[in-house]
C-alpha positions in Angstrom: 42.4 -71.3 -24.7 45.1 -68.4 -24.5 44.3 -65.1 -22.8 43.0 -61.7 -24.4 44.2 -59.4 -21.5 45.4 -59.6 -17.8 44.9 -57.6 -15.1 46.9 -57.7 -11.8 45.2 -57.2 -8.5 45.5 -57.4 -4.8 43.8 -58.4 -1.6 44.9 -57.4 1.6 43.8 -59.9 4.3 43.9 -59.4 8.1 44.8 -62.7 10.1 45.0 -62.7 13.9 47.1 -65.0 16.1 48.0 -64.8 20.0 50.8 -61.9 19.3 48.3 -59.3 17.7 47.2 -58.8 14.0 48.8 -59.2 10.7 48.3 -57.6 7.1 48.7 -60.2 4.3 49.2 -58.6 0.8 47.4 -61.3 -1.6 48.8 -60.6 -5.1 46.0 -62.2 -7.7 45.4 -61.6 -11.5 42.0 -61.1 -13.4 41.6 -62.5 -16.7 39.9 -61.8 -20.1 38.9 -64.5 -22.4 37.4 -65.5 -25.0 34.2 -66.3 -23.7 34.2 -65.4 -20.1 35.9 -63.2 -16.9 38.7 -65.2 -14.5 39.1 -63.4 -10.6 40.5 -65.6 -7.9 37.3 -66.6 -6.7 34.7 -66.1 -9.5 34.2 -66.7 -13.5 32.1 -64.5 -15.6 30.8 -65.9 -18.8 31.1 -62.4 -21.1 27.9 -62.0 -21.9 27.1 -61.2 -18.0 29.6 -58.6 -18.1 28.0 -55.3 -19.3 31.0 -52.8 -18.6 34.4 -52.4 -16.8 35.3 -48.6 -15.1 38.5 -47.7 -12.8 38.4 -44.9 -10.1 41.7 -43.6 -9.2 42.9 -43.3 -5.1 45.9 -41.8 -5.7 49.8 -42.4 -5.4 48.6 -45.2 -8.3 46.4 -47.1 -6.9 42.9 -47.3 -7.7 39.5 -49.6 -7.6 38.2 -51.7 -10.8 35.0 -52.1 -10.7 33.5 -55.4 -12.6 29.8 -54.0 -13.8 27.9 -57.7 -14.3 24.6 -59.0 -14.4 25.1 -60.4 -10.6 26.3 -56.7 -9.0 29.7 -54.9 -9.4 32.3 -56.3 -8.3 35.3 -54.2 -7.2 39.3 -54.7 -6.9 41.8 -52.9 -5.7 44.6 -52.1 -8.2 48.4 -50.5 -8.7 47.9 -49.8 -12.3 46.1 -48.1 -14.6 43.6 -50.4 -16.2 43.0 -48.9 -19.8 44.8 -51.6 -21.8 42.5 -54.2 -20.2 39.2 -52.4 -20.2 40.5 -51.4 -24.3 41.1 -54.9 -24.6 37.8 -56.1 -23.2 36.4 -53.0 -25.3 37.5 -53.9 -28.8 36.8 -58.1 -27.9 33.0 -56.7 -27.5 32.8 -54.5 -30.6 34.0 -57.4 -32.9 31.9 -59.6 -31.8 28.9 -57.0 -32.3 30.4 -56.8 -36.0 30.6 -60.5 -36.3 26.7 -60.1 -34.8 25.9 -57.8 -37.5 27.5 -59.3 -40.1 26.0 -62.7 -39.7 
């Protein structure tokens, strides 16, 4: 199945070793499909996704919030997710129009 939209995000992991601590940045992707949204560790059926929002923190970075029936999940991002959010909203609107017509 072809993705509707992709949103990069990242996770910073702290690793401890004998010489101290090290911070590793793990680049990841959130992928929006026709029926689900997939992140590195989770998969959400779109019927469980209520909304998406974004809070800019400065220097282009920010927090992307995914509002679901299981709670709100936050993801650190480097670029404004307006296209990704718009793709989700457009997809949801088109599903509602099909339901109204059908």
